[in-house]
N, C-alpha and C positions, 0 to 999 in steps of 0.2 A: 345495377344488374344484379340479378338475383344469385344466388350461390349455387355453383355447378354441382350436380349429382355424382359426378365422379369422384371418387375418392382416392386417398393417396394409396400407393401400392407398397406392399411389403415384399422385400426380396429374401428370398431363403436360398442359401448357397449349400453345396453338398457338405457330407460328412467330414469328408477328408480336408476341407478348407477350414470347418469350424474346429477340428482336432487341431490342426496348425495353429490356430489362432490361441486356442487354450495353452499352447506352450509358451505364450508371452503373456506379459503383465501379471498381475498378482502381488501378494506380499513377498516374492522372492526378489522382487526388484527394489523393494524398499531399503535394504543395507547400501545399494549404489546410490538411490537418491537421496535417503537421509544422511548419508556418509557426506555426499556432495555439499547439501544443504547445510549440514553442521560445520563442515570446514568454511565454506562460503562466508557464513555468518559469522564464526570465530574469526575469520581474516577480514571481513568488513568493519566489524565492531572495535576489533583491535588495532585497525588501521585508522578509524575515525575518532574514537574516543577520547584520545590524548592529543589530537592534531593541533587544537590551540594551543597547547604547550609547547609543540614544537616549532610553530610559527612565531611564537613570540619569545621562546627562551633560545632557540637554536638559528632561526632566520633574523630574530631580533625586529619582527614588524610591529607597529603599534598596536595597541589591543582593539581598536575599533576597526580597523583594517583587517587584523587577522581573523575578527568575528565576522566581518562582511564576507571576506573571502570563503570562510567555511559556510555561512548560509547560502551563498552564490553556488557553491560546489553541491551542497544538500539538495538546492532547489532544482539544478539542472540533473542530478542523479536520480529526482524522483519525477522528472519531467521526461527523460528518454524513454521509460518504460511504456509511455504511450505509443511511440513510435515503434519500439519492439514488439508490442503486442500487435499492432497493425501488421509488421512485417510477417510474424509468425502466421497469423490467421488468413494473411493474404496468400503468401506462396510459399516461405520458408520451413513452415512447421516448427513444432516448439523445440525438438530435439537440437536440430541445428540452429536454432535461434539462441539458446542456451548456451551451446558448445561454443560458438562464435563469440557470445558476450562474455563468456568466461576468459577465454583466450586473451581478448583485449582487455579485460580486467587484470589478467596477469601481467600483461605487458606495462600498464601504468604502475603496478605495485612494484615491479621489478625495477622500473625507472626511478621511483622515489626512492627505494631503498639504496641503489646505486648512489643517488645524490648525496643521502645521508652518510655513506662511506667515504666518498672522495672529498678531502679537504678544499679542493679548488670549487667545489660548488656549494660550499658554506662560507658565510662569513666568519672572520677570526672571533676567538672568545673575547668576552668583555674585558676591557682593561681596567674596570673599576667595577664597585658593586651595583652602582646606580644604572638604569636601564639607558639614560640619555648618553651614557659614555659609550655605548655599544654601536659598533659597525652595522648598518644595515644590510640585508642581502643585496647581492649584485642584481642586475637586471638579467644577466644569464642565468643565475641561480632561479630568480622567479619565474623565467620562462621555462626552466626544466619542471618547476613545480606545477605550473599552471597545464603543461602538457600532460604531466603525470595524472592530474586530477581529470583533465578532460577524457583521457583513457578510460580511467576509472568509472567515470559518469557515462561513458557510453556502453562499456562492458555492462553495468548495471539495467542499462536498458533491455539488454537480452536475456537477462536471468529472472529479475524480479515479477515481470507479468506472467512469466511461463512456468515456473518451478511448480507452484501450487496445482495449475491446471494439468501440467503433464503427470503430476503424481496421481490426480484423479482419474487421469486417462486409463491408468494401469488397472482400474477396478470396474470399468464401463462394458466389458465384456460379459455376454452370457448372465445377465441379470436384469430383473424388471426394473422401471424406472425408480420405483422406491427402494428397492433394495441395493440400486446401484448408487443412490444419493447418500444411504446410509454409510456404505463403505466409502465414498469419498469423504464425507465428513470425518470419518475415522482418521483417513489420512490427514487431513487439517489439523485434527488435535494432536496428532503427531509432530507435524510441521511446527505449529506455534509452540510446543513444548520444547523441541530442539532448538528453536530459534532463542529461547529464553535461556536454556542451559549455555547455548555458544556464546550469549552476551555476558553470562556471569563468569565464564572461564575466560573470555577476552578481557574483561575490565579489571580482572584480579591478576591474571599470570602475565599477560601482555603488557598492560600498564606498568607492572612492576618491574619487568625488564626494561622498558623504556626508561624509567625513572632512576633506576639503581644500576645497571648493566651498560647500556648505551642504545642509542637511536639506529644504530647499524643492525644490531640484534633485536631490537625492538619493532622495527620494520621488517626484518628478514624472517622472523617467525611467522607473521600472518603471510609473507608471500610463499614460503614453504607451505602452509596449511592450505592457500588458493591452489597451490599446483596439485596437492593431494586431492583436492575437490574435483578439480578438472578430471584428473586421472581415475577417480572412481566413478565418475558419471560416465565417461565414455567407456570404461570396461564394461558396463552393464548393456551396451548396445543391443547384442543380440536377444535380450531378454525383454526389451521395451515394446509395449503396444504404441506403435508412431501414428498417430491419426494424421490421415492427410489435411492439408489446409483447405477449408471449405470457402474461402473467398471472406473479404473484409465485411462485417455487419455495417461498418459506417457508409458503405456504397449504398446500402439500402435505404439509410436515413437520407443521404444526400438524394437519392431517387424521389423519396416521398416530398422534400422540401422543393426539388426543383419542379415535379408535376404540379403540387399546390400553388406554386407562384404561375405557371403557365396558365392555371385556370382560376387565377385570382378573381377573373370577373364573371365566374360561373356562380350561379346561385346554388346555395347547399340544400339538399332536399330534407324536409322536416321529419321525414322517416327515415332513420339509419338503416331500415331493410333495404332500401334503393341503393345503397353504397356497394360497391364491387366486393365480392368475396370469392375466394378460389381455394377450397380445403385441399386440392391435390397440389397446388402452386407453393401452398405454405406448409406442406408436410414435413419438409426436413427441418423447419425451424420453429416448429409448435408441437413437439411429440407429447408434452405435458398438457396440451390444451391451447387453443388459439386466444388471442386477447380480444375481449369483447370491446365493442363500442364505448365510450364515455362522451358526455356532452361537454368537455373542457377542450380548449385550443382548436375550436371547430374550423379554423382556418385552413388547418391541415386535411380536414374531411375531403377538401377538394381533389386531392390527389385519388380518391377512391371513387370519383364520380365519371363514369364510362362516356366519352364523346367520340366521334367520328375520327378515326384516324389513331384510336388508341390500341387497335390490333393489327397485327401484320396478316398477311395472306393466308395464313394457315390458321388463324384463329387464336394465335399467341399475343398475350398482353406485352406492349412495348414498355419496359419497366421505368423508363425515364419520363412516361405520360401517365400510366395508369399503376397504382397500386392497391393491394387489397387492404381492407379494415385493419387486420392483423398488422401489417407493416406500418400502416398510420398510427396505430396505438402503440408501437415499438418507440417510434420516435418521441411521442407524446409521453411516455412513460419516462423516456430520458430527461426531457424539458421539466417534467413535475420534479424529478429527482434533484435538480440542479440547485433550487435554492436550499434545501436541506444540505447537500453536499457542500455549498459555499459556506454555511455556518460553522462547518467542522475545521476550515482553515486556521482560524484563529487560535485554535487548539495547538497547533503546531508551531504557530509564532509565538504562542506564550510559552511554549517549552523549549524554544531555540537557546534561550540564555543557559539551559542547563548544561550545554555543551561549549560554552564560551565564558560568560560573566561569571556564572557560578563556579565554575573551574578555578578561574582566577581568584575568586573570594576564598576558596578552600586553601588555595596556596598560601595567603596571608595569614592562616590562623594555626593555632596549634595541632599538628596533626599526630600526635604522640598517642598510642593507644595502650602501649607497653614499654618497658625499658627495652630501647633499642629498636623498637618497631614503629614506623610512621605509615599513615595512609597516603598513598598517592592521590593527589587531587582528583585525578579522572575517576578513581575507584569509587569515589562517593555515588557514582551511578549503581552501584550494586544495591543500593537501597530502594532504588526504583524498580530494579527487574526482580528483587526478593518480594517487595510489596505486590507487584503486578501478579507474580505466581501464587502469593498467599491469597490474594483476594479473587483471583479466578477459583481457585480451591473453594473458598469459602461462599463465593456465591452459586456455584453449582451444587456443592453439597448441602448447604445450609439455607441460603436464601431462597433459592428457587423453589423448593419443597413448600415452604411457608407462602411465598407469593403465589404460588399455583392453587393453593386452598383460597387465597383471599380474591384472587383476579378470576380464576377459573380457565387460565390459559396455560397451555403445556409448558411454555418458555418462562412463566411467571409474569413478566412484563414485557412490552412490545420493544421491538429495536429501537425505536424513537426515544422511549422513555429512558432505556437503557444509555443512550447516546447522551440525552439531557443530564441524566446524573453524573455522566462523565465530565462535561462541560461545567458543571456547578462544583465539582470536586477539585477540578483542576484550578477554579477560580480562589478556592481555600488556599491551595498550595502556594500560588503567587503573593497572597496577603502573608502568609507565614514568612515566605522570601523576604518580603519587605520589611517585617518586624525583625527577622534575624539580622538583617544588613544593618539596620538602624543600631542594634545592639552592637555588632562589631564594630561600627564607626565610634560610638561611645567610648568603647573599650581602648580603641586606638588613641582616641584624644585623651583620655584620662593617664595613659603611659606616655603622653608625648611622642607619638609616632605618626602624626598626621603628614610630617615631610620626609618620612622614611618608609618608602612604600616596599623595600626589600626585608624590612624588618617583620618579626612574627608577632602578631596580635596576640596576647595571653588571654584567648577564648578558645575552648575546644572546638574542633571542625566538626564533632559529633551535634553540635547544636544545628547543623544543616541536614542532618539526616530527616528529621520530620517532613521538611519540604520536598525531598526527593521521595519519600516514603509515600506522601499524599498524592504526588504526581504518578506515581507507579500505581496507586489504587485507581487514580482517575483513568489511568490509561487501560485498566482490565475493563472497565465499562465503557470507555469511548472506543477504544480500537476494535473490540469484538463487535461493539453495537453498531458501529458504521460500517465494518465489513459485512456482516448480516444484513444489513439493511441493503446494501448496495447489491448482495448477491441475490437476496429475496425479490426486490423490486426491479431489478435490471430485467430486460426482456430475457427469455430462454437461450435465445442464439448469441446474447452478449454478455453472457455471465464470465467468461474468460476475460472480457473486457472491462469487467467491473474492478479487477484486480490493478488495472491501469487508472482507472479513476480514484482509486484508495491511493497510489502513490503519486497522483496528480495533485492529490490535496497535500500531500507532504511537499511536493515542489512550490505550489502556490503559498503556503505557510511560510516556507522558508524564504522566499523571496520577499514577502511581505515583512519578516522579521528584518531583512536587510534594509527595506524601505524604511520602518520604524526607527532602527537605530541610526541610519543615516541622517533622518529628518530630527531626531532628538538631538544628536550630536552637533548638528548645523543650528538648532534654534537656541541651543543653551551654550554655545560658545562664549568664552570670557570667564568672567568671575562667577563662581558657583556652577561650573561646568558639570553636567550630570554624569558623563561617561569619558572618563579621561585614564590614562595608563595608572595613575596613581589612585588606586579605589579608595584611599583613606581621605582623600581631598575631593573624590566625585560625590555625586548624589545618586548612587544607582538605587537607593530605596525607592527615589522619587520615580524612576524609571519604572520600577516593579508596581508602584501604585497605579501608575498611567496603564500599565497592562491589565491590570485588575479591574479598572475602569471600562476599559474596553471589552473586557470579557462580560461584564455585567450588561454592557449594552447588546453583545453578541448572544447572551443567553436570552434576553428577552425576545431578540428577532427570532431565534431558534424556536423557543416556545410558539410565537405566531404562526411560522411556518409548519411546525407540527401538527397544530390545530387545523390549519387549512389544507393539509396534504390530503390527497386521494389516493387510495392504495389501488393498485392495477386488478383489474376483473379477468378472471379466466372462465372459459366454458368449463362446465362440470359434466364429466362423462359418466354416466351409470355404472357403477362396479358390475353388476350383473350382466350388462350387456357387454362391458369389455371382456369378461371371463367367456361368454358366448363367442366373441369375435375371436379370443385366442384359441379356442376350441375349434372353431372353424378354419384357421390357419392351419393348425396341426393336421387335421384331417386332409386338409387340401394338399399340405406338404407330402404326406404319406403316400397319397394317390399319385402324385406326379414325381416321386421318388427317383424315378429311372434318368430323369432329366437333369443335366449338371446346373442351370441356372434356370428357376422357375420365379415367374411373377404371379403373386397371389393377390386376390381381392377380398380383403376381411369384411365381414358384415358390419355395417353402420347401424348404429343405435335406431336409426329410421327403418331399418330393413326388419326388425324384429318386431 
């Protein structure tokens, strides 16, 4: 069916309504949103960064079990944002989803803090220096732990997919599309900068309190910070722009898939112009231009073939039987992104040991940096955060201008090239980890410490700083590159869901880390066990080399996928025609200004 001539209609409201909207949104909302985000990240990182120590030193869990508990927890925490994004887009809206998620997260943190304060919910202190003599936490204590982690995972699902999009919503009014996008990205810069500052504060202040003051205070401080985050966010309620939920984009994807399956026996026309298009129907989900037809995944083109029974009595297409080319291409875009998305999962897996095994390594080493001053093991993460901030600044101010002259691209290199660089740098990080661990074991052997896991190996913990720093540099390329790729290549109507895909990568990577650790632990049991509580007798360096091997294979896979990837295509609207259309709308609005609500028909390029 040919494209309908009827265009999308623009709605212009009275001046009073516009003036009311201008009182909301803008930078005046940033203190509330950024304060919430800073406190939220401070609480989350302070809560998670040293949790491996709490599980092994306070609850006396074996190292492998504690590591798997953490990776499973991180996996669930990064899976729930997919549900939270769906709830926010479908019916709840972003404000109430963030608020509800924050309250549930708060409950989880309060529960765990109380369990750290009550002696009845913790096993007694070790009777001897050796871990084998320590009583394991009771089933009741572990139940409280798992329920607390479950609450924080559910709460995370409400906050992570919505905060960035909610902040960008505050700048969408009274701007052209390009100007609005620019303001939105300014918010994103503030967002990520605040995240890194919060991380630095958490892994220094909170971890120090946990190690030197006590776990009651160490968990209590993040809990109070989370309470402040909720209060800051809710107090800004009158100032926020609260965009009404517009329905889940996943429903449209399902409609395309169902319609294509129903017409699986219908032949696809050789001329894409015969496929159904409807500019008016797609107006709300294609303000930056409709997606153009591509010759990939042509099975789904069947959803855009008009057949008898596809329209109701009033001529409106039945969405579960007929979709437009734009909606079909939305589904194709998501499917094309999946192989690239999958290649980024292993980066999370390869970094998961930085929060478990690497912290336990640091605990066995000489952590003195000055007289009477020791670095808490979890504070080693500060080298990753500092390296990431430094690399971001260096990349933006030094590398991009030079790369721009070489490539002619405004951003210097493509998102996929930046992501690939991050994958390669991350591989180097784990190779360095293996070398350092091998050196640590040799130092332990030279001093007769192989059977003394509680003794300090005479090797400075600062030897681990390079591996953390290299990993931070990798994140500066990888994290930003994949977020830019998801945002740029996701269909316009699904860009808020792109954040959920980002967190879904974290989830899949965490679960893959659990699978890898469990498999290695089971396969290497007995003599020469790789992963054991006594790191001096284990072969953690071999585990690191295994991860490096997987990363090399994954990098080759990524390069192949990047070479074969087809970028989405958008229709190009002539700027002169766009200016004429805007002038026409303004003249029409002035002409009908006596009416409260007026529907205006802008000129189309074909009208000029």
